[in-house]
VMD Tcl script that draws the C-alpha trace (Angstrom):
set ca {
  {184.20 118.96 -66.99}
  {187.37 119.70 -65.08}
  {188.39 118.74 -61.54}
  {188.89 122.44 -60.85}
  {185.23 123.10 -61.63}
  {184.16 120.36 -59.22}
  {186.47 121.75 -56.54}
  {184.92 125.21 -56.96}
  {181.40 123.74 -56.94}
  {182.02 121.93 -53.63}
  {183.64 125.03 -52.11}
  {180.63 127.23 -52.97}
  {178.24 124.57 -51.66}
  {180.12 124.38 -48.36}
  {180.60 128.12 -47.91}
  {177.22 129.22 -49.33}
  {179.07 132.19 -50.79}
  {181.08 132.74 -53.98}
  {183.33 135.24 -52.21}
  {184.13 132.94 -49.28}
  {184.62 130.00 -51.63}
  {187.06 132.03 -53.73}
  {189.10 132.81 -50.61}
  {189.07 129.13 -49.64}
  {190.44 127.91 -52.98}
  {192.74 130.92 -53.47}
  {191.19 132.41 -56.58}
  {189.06 135.43 -57.45}
  {185.29 135.67 -57.13}
  {184.80 136.43 -60.87}
  {186.88 133.38 -61.81}
  {184.99 131.01 -59.54}
  {181.66 132.41 -60.81}
  {182.74 131.91 -64.41}
  {183.87 128.34 -63.76}
  {180.58 127.46 -62.05}
  {178.59 128.97 -64.95}
  {180.62 126.85 -67.36}
  {179.90 123.73 -65.32}
  {176.19 124.58 -65.26}
  {176.14 125.03 -69.05}
  {177.84 121.67 -69.50}
  {175.37 119.95 -67.18}
  {172.40 121.81 -68.61}
  {171.06 122.82 -65.22}
  {171.59 125.52 -62.58}
  {173.43 124.22 -59.53}
  {172.82 127.23 -57.28}
  {169.91 129.51 -56.49}
  {171.47 132.95 -56.48}
  {168.28 134.89 -55.69}
  {168.57 134.73 -51.89}
  {171.04 136.57 -49.66}
  {173.12 133.40 -49.31}
  {173.82 131.02 -52.18}
  {171.74 127.84 -51.95}
  {171.92 124.57 -53.86}
  {169.15 123.79 -56.32}
  {167.68 120.29 -56.49}
  {170.17 119.54 -59.25}
  {173.00 120.90 -57.13}
  {172.04 118.74 -54.16}
  {171.92 115.70 -56.43}
  {175.35 116.48 -57.92}
  {177.17 117.28 -54.66}
  {177.85 113.73 -53.37}
  {179.21 112.65 -56.75}
  {181.40 115.76 -56.94}
  {182.82 115.04 -53.49}
  {183.46 111.42 -54.49}
  {185.24 112.47 -57.70}
  {187.51 114.85 -55.81}
  {188.22 112.21 -53.17}
  {189.11 109.68 -55.87}
  {191.51 112.15 -57.49}
  {193.16 112.79 -54.12}
  {193.50 109.05 -53.54}
  {195.46 108.67 -56.78}
  {197.92 111.35 -55.72}
  {198.10 110.08 -52.15}
  {198.70 106.48 -53.25}
  {201.68 107.47 -55.42}
  {203.06 109.69 -52.66}
  {202.72 106.86 -50.14}
  {204.75 104.54 -52.37}
  {207.42 107.23 -52.53}
  {207.44 107.49 -48.73}
  {205.75 110.88 -48.74}
  {202.42 112.14 -47.47}
  {200.76 114.92 -49.44}
  {197.30 116.33 -49.96}
  {195.07 117.44 -47.11}
  {193.65 116.30 -43.78}
  {190.46 117.87 -42.46}
  {189.90 117.24 -38.76}
  {186.78 118.01 -36.73}
  {186.42 118.37 -32.99}
  {183.55 118.86 -30.57}
  {182.69 122.40 -29.59}
  {184.67 123.74 -26.63}
  {187.25 120.96 -26.96}
  {190.15 121.31 -24.48}
  {191.52 117.77 -24.80}
  {195.29 118.26 -24.91}
  {196.24 114.96 -26.62}
  {194.24 115.98 -29.71}
  {196.33 119.10 -30.16}
  {199.50 117.12 -29.44}
  {198.57 114.67 -32.20}
  {197.88 117.53 -34.62}
  {201.22 119.15 -33.79}
  {203.13 115.90 -34.24}
  {201.37 115.18 -37.52}
  {202.00 118.68 -38.87}
  {205.69 118.53 -38.02}
  {206.15 115.07 -39.51}
  {204.13 115.73 -42.68}
  {204.55 119.37 -43.72}
  {203.26 118.67 -47.25}
  {199.81 117.79 -45.92}
  {197.49 120.79 -45.59}
  {195.82 120.56 -42.17}
  {192.44 122.12 -41.37}
  {190.50 122.03 -38.09}
  {186.77 122.60 -37.62}
  {184.71 122.85 -34.44}
  {181.05 121.71 -34.55}
  {178.40 119.86 -32.53}
  {178.76 116.08 -32.48}
  {175.85 115.36 -34.83}
  {177.25 117.69 -37.48}
  {180.71 116.16 -37.15}
  {179.35 112.66 -37.67}
  {177.42 113.77 -40.77}
  {180.53 115.48 -42.14}
  {182.62 112.32 -41.75}
  {179.89 110.31 -43.49}
  {179.63 112.70 -46.45}
  {183.39 113.13 -46.75}
  {183.69 116.82 -45.90}
  {185.78 115.78 -42.87}
  {188.42 113.06 -42.90}
  {188.36 112.37 -39.16}
  {186.62 113.85 -36.12}
  {186.95 113.71 -32.35}
  {183.30 113.62 -31.37}
  {180.67 112.22 -29.05}
  {178.55 109.23 -30.07}
  {176.57 106.30 -28.71}
  {176.68 102.56 -29.33}
  {175.41 102.76 -32.93}
  {177.40 104.29 -35.78}
  {176.55 104.81 -39.47}
  {177.65 102.07 -41.86}
  {181.13 102.45 -43.27}
  {182.44 104.39 -40.27}
  {185.36 103.22 -38.11}
  {185.93 104.39 -34.55}
  {188.61 104.72 -31.90}
  {186.98 105.18 -28.51}
  {188.87 107.35 -26.02}
  {186.22 107.42 -23.27}
  {183.11 105.26 -22.77}
  {181.05 105.88 -19.65}
  {177.49 105.99 -18.34}
  {175.20 109.00 -18.56}
  {174.16 110.08 -15.03}
  {171.68 112.41 -13.35}
  {173.58 115.27 -11.71}
  {172.30 116.60 -8.37}
  {173.72 118.74 -5.52}
  {175.98 116.54 -3.40}
  {174.68 117.93 -0.10}
  {170.97 117.50 -0.93}
  {170.41 114.18 -2.66}
  {170.13 111.09 -0.46}
  {169.28 108.40 -3.02}
  {172.01 106.41 -4.76}
  {170.30 106.01 -8.15}
  {167.29 107.14 -10.13}
  {165.23 106.04 -13.12}
  {163.71 107.57 -16.23}
  {160.24 107.56 -14.62}
  {161.56 109.75 -11.81}
  {163.48 112.01 -14.20}
  {160.30 112.66 -16.18}
  {158.95 114.40 -13.07}
  {162.01 116.61 -12.60}
  {163.20 119.83 -14.24}
  {166.06 118.58 -16.39}
  {169.07 120.56 -17.55}
  {170.67 119.12 -20.70}
  {173.21 119.98 -23.34}
  {171.73 121.18 -26.66}
  {170.54 118.74 -29.32}
  {173.50 117.57 -31.35}
  {175.73 116.91 -28.35}
  {176.78 113.29 -27.91}
  {175.67 112.99 -24.26}
  {172.28 114.49 -25.11}
  {171.82 112.08 -28.03}
  {172.52 109.06 -25.84}
  {170.04 110.24 -23.20}
  {167.36 111.12 -25.75}
  {167.66 107.73 -27.45}
  {167.31 105.93 -24.10}
  {164.25 108.00 -23.17}
  {162.55 107.36 -26.51}
  {163.22 103.63 -26.16}
  {161.58 103.62 -22.72}
  {158.36 105.55 -23.02}
  {159.01 108.58 -25.20}
  {161.14 111.72 -25.35}
  {161.80 113.91 -22.33}
  {161.85 117.64 -22.98}
  {164.39 119.41 -20.74}
  {163.45 122.52 -18.82}
  {166.79 124.15 -19.68}
  {169.35 123.61 -22.42}
  {172.81 124.78 -21.34}
  {175.68 125.28 -23.75}
  {178.39 123.52 -21.73}
  {178.88 120.91 -18.98}
  {180.26 123.62 -16.67}
  {177.07 125.63 -17.09}
  {174.96 122.58 -16.22}
  {176.94 122.02 -13.01}
  {176.49 125.66 -12.00}
  {172.75 125.53 -12.69}
  {172.41 122.35 -10.66}
  {174.30 123.94 -7.76}
  {171.96 126.92 -8.03}
  {168.93 124.69 -7.53}
  {167.60 125.05 -11.08}
  {167.10 121.33 -11.68}
  {168.75 117.97 -12.34}
  {171.54 117.80 -14.90}
  {172.29 115.11 -17.46}
  {176.01 114.56 -18.01}
  {178.60 111.81 -18.24}
  {179.88 110.14 -15.07}
  {183.40 111.60 -15.25}
  {182.17 115.17 -15.64}
  {179.92 114.80 -12.60}
  {182.75 113.22 -10.59}
  {185.11 116.11 -11.37}
  {183.21 118.58 -9.14}
  {182.64 117.66 -5.48}
  {179.68 120.04 -5.25}
  {177.57 117.60 -7.25}
  {176.92 113.87 -7.39}
  {176.15 111.69 -10.39}
  {173.30 109.23 -9.88}
  {173.23 106.14 -12.10}
  {170.07 106.00 -14.24}
  {168.51 102.57 -13.89}
  {167.74 100.83 -17.15}
  {169.95 103.11 -19.26}
  {172.77 100.85 -20.40}
  {173.94 102.83 -23.44}
  {177.24 104.58 -22.86}
  {178.29 108.03 -23.99}
  {181.46 107.72 -26.01}
  {184.10 110.23 -27.01}
  {186.47 109.19 -29.73}
  {187.66 109.46 -33.29}
  {185.50 108.58 -36.28}
  {186.66 108.13 -39.87}
  {185.48 106.38 -43.02}
  {186.44 102.75 -43.61}
  {188.31 103.71 -46.81}
  {190.69 106.32 -45.33}
  {193.37 108.23 -47.16}
  {197.01 107.58 -46.21}
  {197.03 110.87 -44.25}
  {193.95 109.81 -42.30}
  {195.45 106.41 -41.51}
  {198.63 108.05 -40.23}
  {196.71 110.52 -38.08}
  {194.62 107.73 -36.54}
  {197.82 105.85 -35.73}
  {199.14 108.98 -34.03}
  {195.90 109.31 -32.07}
  {196.32 105.75 -30.77}
  {199.81 106.64 -29.58}
  {199.05 110.11 -28.20}
  {196.03 108.97 -26.19}
  {198.02 106.01 -24.83}
  {195.78 103.42 -26.50}
  {198.54 101.39 -28.09}
  {199.09 100.83 -31.83}
  {196.08 100.95 -34.17}
}
mol new
graphics top color blue
foreach p $ca { graphics top sphere $p radius 0.5 }
foreach p [lrange $ca 0 end-1] q [lrange $ca 1 end] { graphics top cylinder $p $q radius 0.2 }
display resetview
């Protein structure tokens, strides 16, 4: 089998479309289809179920995908290692960021990296935090700016930018108490971010650890929406302390017994490529965190 076939296989698996995969790897749809058929003949098994509207992996395809990603990563490492010795950075860097990200230092780091290393192909993807973490683990992303809690998957390194408590958000002119607890929150109408968001994951884990999950009354797509719903009397929001403190119409009440912090930061695998290492170093500098 050829590396090109594995590259096409991974592209189709990611895109769930031969046409989109062909555009991604800059070839034609008939060529990518022919290469995949050749790979399937060599392996003696179909890798994709082509009967549905979108292309889906078969059991054999799902089994082969991690190894294909690893083989491609190993090939890139060979090229990257030689380039690093020569003082050059080549290859690619895939970066993920949380949905709705407006954090200026991230874009500054990307701009600096792109200018300094024009031979590295940069790509940027926006997804919920849980998907970003999974993508870093499986190698489809090199590094991600994402939300997470105290526990990370094995083999993952982190650079924390923000670490702060999760709070209950209430109207500033109504609430008189200075804190609350999970028992009280179970009696309230809660407004949370969707599942997959880092803040939501931290809160859900704390609730499960202390009596069981809490189902929110409303799931809002953004922190700003939660603040507006709280101000409109729709319920109690769950956000990080800094988000609550940024709007004087609301107050953030500490949640007693919830010691886990919501973190925002960069995640990458513990065996990074030279491009990933350089980008992480830039992130340290750009976010004012000192050298990595």
